[in-house]
C-alpha positions in Angstrom: -54.2 -26.8 -58.3 -52.2 -30.0 -57.5 -48.7 -28.5 -57.6 -47.1 -32.0 -57.8 -49.0 -32.7 -60.9 -48.9 -29.2 -62.7 -45.8 -27.5 -61.7 -42.6 -27.9 -64.0 -40.3 -25.7 -65.9 -40.6 -25.6 -69.6 -38.8 -28.5 -71.1 -36.8 -29.0 -74.4 -34.4 -26.4 -75.7 -36.8 -23.9 -77.4 -36.7 -20.1 -77.0 -38.9 -20.2 -73.9 -37.3 -23.3 -72.4 -35.7 -23.4 -68.9 -32.6 -24.7 -70.6 -32.3 -21.5 -72.6 -33.5 -19.3 -69.7 -31.8 -20.3 -66.5 -28.6 -18.1 -66.5 -29.6 -16.4 -63.2 -29.9 -19.8 -61.5 -26.5 -20.8 -62.9 -25.1 -17.4 -61.6 -26.3 -18.4 -58.1 -24.9 -21.9 -58.4 -21.5 -20.4 -59.4 -21.5 -17.8 -56.7 -22.0 -20.7 -54.2 -19.5 -23.1 -56.0 -16.7 -22.6 -53.5 -18.9 -23.5 -50.6 -20.4 -26.5 -52.5 -17.1 -28.0 -53.5 -15.5 -27.3 -50.1 -18.3 -29.0 -48.3 -18.4 -32.2 -50.5 -14.6 -32.5 -50.4 -14.7 -32.3 -46.5 -17.4 -35.0 -46.5 -15.4 -37.3 -48.7 -12.1 -36.9 -46.8 -14.0 -37.6 -43.5 -15.8 -40.8 -44.9 -13.7 -41.9 -47.8 -16.4 -44.2 -49.2 -15.9 -46.6 -52.1 -19.3 -45.5 -53.5 -20.3 -41.9 -53.1 -24.1 -41.2 -53.2 -25.1 -37.7 -54.3 -28.5 -36.2 -54.9 -29.6 -33.1 -56.8 -33.0 -32.0 -55.6 -34.8 -29.9 -58.1 -32.4 -30.7 -61.0 -34.9 -29.3 -63.7 -34.1 -29.8 -67.3 -31.2 -27.7 -68.5 -27.5 -28.0 -68.2 -27.1 -26.5 -64.8 -27.3 -29.7 -62.9 -24.8 -31.7 -65.0 -22.4 -28.6 -64.9 -22.5 -28.8 -61.0 -22.1 -32.6 -61.0 -19.0 -32.3 -63.2 -17.4 -29.9 -60.8 -18.2 -32.2 -57.8 -16.7 -35.2 -59.7 -13.6 -33.2 -60.5 -13.2 -32.0 -56.9 -13.5 -35.4 -55.5 -11.1 -36.9 -57.9 -8.6 -34.2 -57.1 -9.1 -34.7 -53.3 -8.6 -38.5 -53.8 -5.3 -38.0 -55.7 -4.0 -35.7 -52.9 -4.5 -38.4 -50.2 -3.5 -41.2 -52.5 -6.8 -43.0 -52.3 -8.7 -44.6 -55.2 -11.4 -42.4 -56.7 -14.8 -43.6 -55.5 -17.6 -44.5 -57.8 -20.4 -41.9 -58.1 -24.1 -42.6 -57.7 -25.9 -39.5 -58.9 -29.7 -39.2 -58.1 -31.5 -36.5 -60.3 -34.7 -35.4 -58.6 -37.6 -33.2 -59.8 -41.5 -33.4 -59.9 -42.9 -36.0 -62.3 -43.7 -33.6 -65.1 -40.1 -32.5 -65.4 -38.4 -33.0 -68.8 -35.9 -35.5 -67.7 -35.3 -36.7 -71.3 -33.4 -33.4 -71.9 -30.9 -34.2 -69.1 -30.6 -37.7 -70.4 -30.0 -36.6 -73.8 -27.1 -34.4 -72.6 -25.3 -37.4 -70.8 -23.0 -38.4 -73.8 -21.6 -34.8 -74.0 -21.3 -34.9 -70.2 -19.3 -38.1 -70.3 -17.2 -36.9 -73.2 -16.3 -33.7 -71.3 -15.1 -35.7 -68.2 -13.0 -37.9 -70.3 -11.4 -35.3 -72.5 -7.6 -35.2 -72.3 -7.4 -38.3 -70.0 -5.6 -41.5 -70.7 -8.2 -43.6 -68.7 -12.0 -43.9 -68.8 -12.4 -41.7 -65.8 -14.3 -42.4 -62.7 -17.4 -44.8 -62.7 -20.5 -42.5 -62.7 -24.1 -43.9 -62.5 -26.9 -41.4 -63.1 -30.6 -42.1 -62.7 -33.7 -39.9 -62.4 -36.0 -39.9 -59.5 -39.3 -38.2 -60.1 -41.3 -37.1 -57.1 -41.7 -34.3 -54.6 -38.9 -33.9 -52.1 -41.3 -33.0 -49.4 -41.3 -36.7 -48.4 -39.0 -39.7 -48.9 -37.4 -40.3 -52.2 -34.5 -42.7 -51.6 -33.7 -45.8 -49.5 -32.5 -45.4 -46.0 -28.9 -44.0 -45.4 -28.0 -44.4 -49.2 -26.7 -40.8 -49.7 -23.6 -38.9 -48.6 -24.3 -35.6 -50.0 -27.4 -33.6 -51.1 -27.4 -30.5 -53.2 -30.4 -28.3 -54.0 -30.2 -25.0 -56.0 -33.2 -22.6 -56.2 -35.8 -25.2 -55.4 -36.7 -25.0 -51.6 -38.4 -21.7 -51.8 -41.1 -23.5 -53.8 -43.8 -24.8 -51.4 -45.6 -28.1 -51.7 -48.9 -26.3 -52.3 -50.6 -22.9 -52.0 -51.2 -22.4 -48.3 -54.8 -23.7 -47.9 -56.0 -20.6 -45.9 -55.7 -18.6 -49.2 -58.4 -20.7 -50.8 -61.1 -19.4 -48.4 -63.2 -16.3 -48.8 -63.7 -13.7 -46.1 -66.9 -12.8 -44.4 -67.8 -10.5 -47.4 -67.2 -13.3 -49.9 -64.0 -11.9 -51.2 -60.6 -13.5 -51.7 -58.3 -13.2 -48.8 -55.5 -12.0 -51.0 -57.5 -10.0 -53.5 -55.7 -8.8 -56.6 -52.4 -10.3 -55.3 -50.7 -13.5 -56.3 -48.3 -13.4 -53.3 -47.5 -11.3 -50.2 -47.8 -7.7 -50.8 -48.4 -4.4 -49.0 -52.1 -4.7 -49.3 -52.1 -8.3 -48.1 -53.7 -8.7 -44.7 -51.5 -10.3 -41.9 -53.2 -13.7 -42.3 -51.7 -14.1 -45.8 -48.0 -13.9 -44.6 -48.9 -16.0 -41.6 -50.5 -18.7 -43.9 -47.3 -18.7 -46.1 -45.0 -19.0 -43.1 -47.0 -22.0 -41.6 -46.8 -23.8 -45.0 -43.0 -23.1 -45.2 -42.6 -24.4 -41.6 -44.6 -27.6 -42.4 -42.8 -28.2 -45.7 -39.3 -27.5 -44.5 -39.7 -29.7 -41.5 -40.9 -32.6 -43.6 -38.0 -32.0 -46.0 -35.4 -32.1 -43.2 -36.9 -35.2 -41.6 -37.0 -37.1 -45.0 -33.4 -36.2 -45.8 -32.2 -37.3 -42.4 -33.4 -40.8 -43.1 -31.8 -41.0 -46.5 -28.4 -39.5 -45.6 -25.6 -41.5 -43.7 -24.7 -40.2 -40.3 -22.5 -37.1 -40.8 -23.9 -36.7 -44.2 -24.1 -33.1 -45.5 -26.4 -30.9 -47.6 -25.9 -27.6 -49.4 -29.1 -25.8 -50.0 -29.3 -22.6 -52.1 -32.6 -20.9 -51.9 -34.1 -17.3 -52.3 -34.8 -15.4 -49.1 -35.2 -12.2 -47.3 -33.2 -10.5 -44.5 -35.7 -9.2 -42.0 -39.2 -9.8 -40.7 -40.9 -7.6 -43.4 -42.1 -10.0 -46.1 -42.3 -7.1 -48.7 -39.0 -5.8 -50.1 -37.4 -4.7 -53.4 -36.1 -8.1 -53.8 -37.9 -11.5 -54.4 -41.2 -10.4 -53.3 -41.0 -7.4 -55.9 -40.9 -9.8 -58.8 -44.3 -11.1 -57.7 -45.8 -7.7 -57.2 -44.9 -6.8 -60.8 -46.4 -10.0 -62.1 -49.6 -9.2 -60.1 -49.7 -5.7 -61.7 -49.2 -7.3 -65.2 -52.1 -9.6 -64.6 -54.2 -6.7 -63.3 -53.5 -4.7 -66.4 -54.8 -7.8 -68.4 -57.9 -7.7 -66.2 -58.4 -4.0 -66.9 -58.2 -4.9 -70.6 -60.8 -7.7 -70.3 -58.3 -10.3 -71.1 -58.4 -11.9 -67.8 -61.4 -12.4 -65.5 -60.9 -10.6 -62.1 -62.1 -13.8 -60.2 -59.2 -15.6 -62.0 -56.6 -13.2 -60.6 -58.2 -13.2 -57.1 -58.0 -17.0 -56.9 -54.3 -17.4 -58.1 -51.5 -17.5 -55.5 -48.0 -18.8 -56.2 -46.6 -21.6 -54.0 -43.5 -19.7 -53.1 -41.9 -18.5 -49.9 -38.7 -16.5 -49.3 -37.8 -17.3 -45.5 -35.7 -15.1 -43.3 -32.4 -16.5 -41.7 -34.3 -16.7 -38.3 -37.2 -18.8 -39.9 -34.6 -21.2 -41.4 -32.6 -21.6 -38.3 -35.7 -22.0 -36.2 -37.1 -24.8 -38.3 -33.7 -26.6 -38.4 -33.4 -26.4 -34.5 -37.0 -27.5 -34.1 -36.8 -30.4 -36.4 -33.5 -31.5 -34.7 -31.9 -34.0 -37.2 -29.2 -31.5 -38.5 -26.5 -29.1 -37.3 -26.1 -25.8 -39.4 -22.5 -25.5 -40.3 -22.8 -22.4 -42.3 -25.5 -19.8 -43.6 -24.2 -17.2 -45.9 -26.1 -14.5 -47.9 -25.5 -12.9 -51.2 -27.4 -10.5 -53.6 -27.8 -11.3 -57.3 -28.6 -8.9 -60.0 -28.7 -8.9 -63.8 -25.4 -8.2 -65.6 -27.0 -6.3 -68.4 -26.6 -2.6 -68.6 -29.7 -2.0 -70.9 -33.1 -1.8 -69.0 -35.0 -3.6 -71.9 -32.7 -6.5 -72.0 -32.9 -6.8 -68.1 -36.7 -6.9 -68.4 -36.7 -9.4 -71.2 -34.1 -11.6 -69.4 -36.0 -11.8 -66.1 -39.4 -12.1 -67.7 -38.2 -15.1 -69.8 -36.7 -16.6 -66.6 -39.9 -16.4 -64.7 -41.9 -17.6 -67.7 -39.7 -20.8 -68.0 -40.6 -21.6 -64.3 -44.3 -20.2 -64.0 -45.8 -20.9 -67.5 -47.1 -24.5 -66.5 -49.1 -23.0 -63.5 -50.3 -19.8 -65.2 -51.4 -21.7 -68.4 -53.2 -24.1 -66.2 -55.1 -21.4 -64.3 -55.6 -18.7 -66.8 -55.2 -20.4 -70.1 -52.3 -20.4 -72.7 -53.7 -17.6 -74.8 -52.5 -14.9 -72.3 -48.9 -15.9 -72.0 -47.3 -13.8 -74.7 -49.2 -10.7 -73.7 -48.7 -11.2 -70.0 -44.9 -11.7 -70.2 -44.4 -8.9 -72.6 -46.2 -6.6 -70.1 -44.1 -8.0 -67.3 -40.9 -7.3 -69.2 -42.0 -3.7 -69.7 -42.7 -3.2 -66.0 -39.4 -4.8 -65.0 -37.5 -2.5 -67.3 -39.2 0.5 -66.0 -38.5 -0.4 -62.5 -34.8 -1.2 -63.3 -34.4 2.3 -64.6 -35.6 3.7 -61.3 -33.6 1.4 -59.0 -31.9 -2.0 -59.3 -33.9 -5.0 -58.1 -31.5 -7.2 -56.0 -32.9 -10.5 -54.8 -31.4 -12.2 -51.8 -30.0 -15.7 -51.9 -29.0 -17.9 -49.0 -26.4 -20.8 -49.0 -27.1 -23.2 -46.1 -24.8 -26.0 -45.2 -26.2 -28.7 -43.0 -24.6 -31.9 -41.3 -26.6 -34.8 -40.1 -26.2 -35.3 -36.4 -24.3 -38.5 -35.4 
């Protein structure tokens, strides 16, 4: 599977779209809002540019990205007035993979501009918004054209499935048999392969962004992670374990071929704080100003609603890859089964995924 060509969230505004099923991501963005706005205001006050370049990497197709940008614009405008400086113009660069539904974002721009101008006597700050399709594991923008980079719930997605997982063992079996991610039954080679891919990808990400940011430019990166060395926990990895079980149930019913399950692995990695810090230090372009952790959980009290909400969120992200590998016909059955397993587990004990907020500053 070529991730760049296949992977995308569900576009449009239908029942299964990312736009309708991204409240968990919005919750994470809101929890990190204080850090995001403090960081961009500090950057602006230190540089006071006439034209401020901002990029959102992994913007997807819902309203979350524009909501965050609106908060940034308001924060900079407020900071400008406090120091009696003209409000800068804003150059907004929206990035995601080529198959992303950028049209849904662009269709929402008139409403976005109307909200910014509401209650004002002037036209508001000049804002120029453009889409930049492509993988962020490599260069996207001209040299030193950006002041601030924001990325929410994107960097835990790898550029590809670790190549080692595509090979068979000496008995001709899949290295990660009956699993789609790292699990208790996965051999050590699986977690090692995922770590190597994360290191390669994150290093390339940092190198690319260092060339696009001005000296002293900053990034706020929000991504899923884990606390310790153990890759298996009742957090992010547990969601994949339950999706593996859902696919295994379909195998037992003859709706999915066992070989199909054995050959499917998700390009996802939840790093630990040490793994993040080690790669930042090794690559060498950035100083880490902050790394904070928080847990997120569903707000619903009913287990059935929780299962449905999480299943729809995962479907909005994973459908493109699952339908490419297994076919579209299994989607409804698969995610109904997944929702049931999630609800059952929620009844036993809450699932609390870990999120990191990382603030990086480009070295002078």
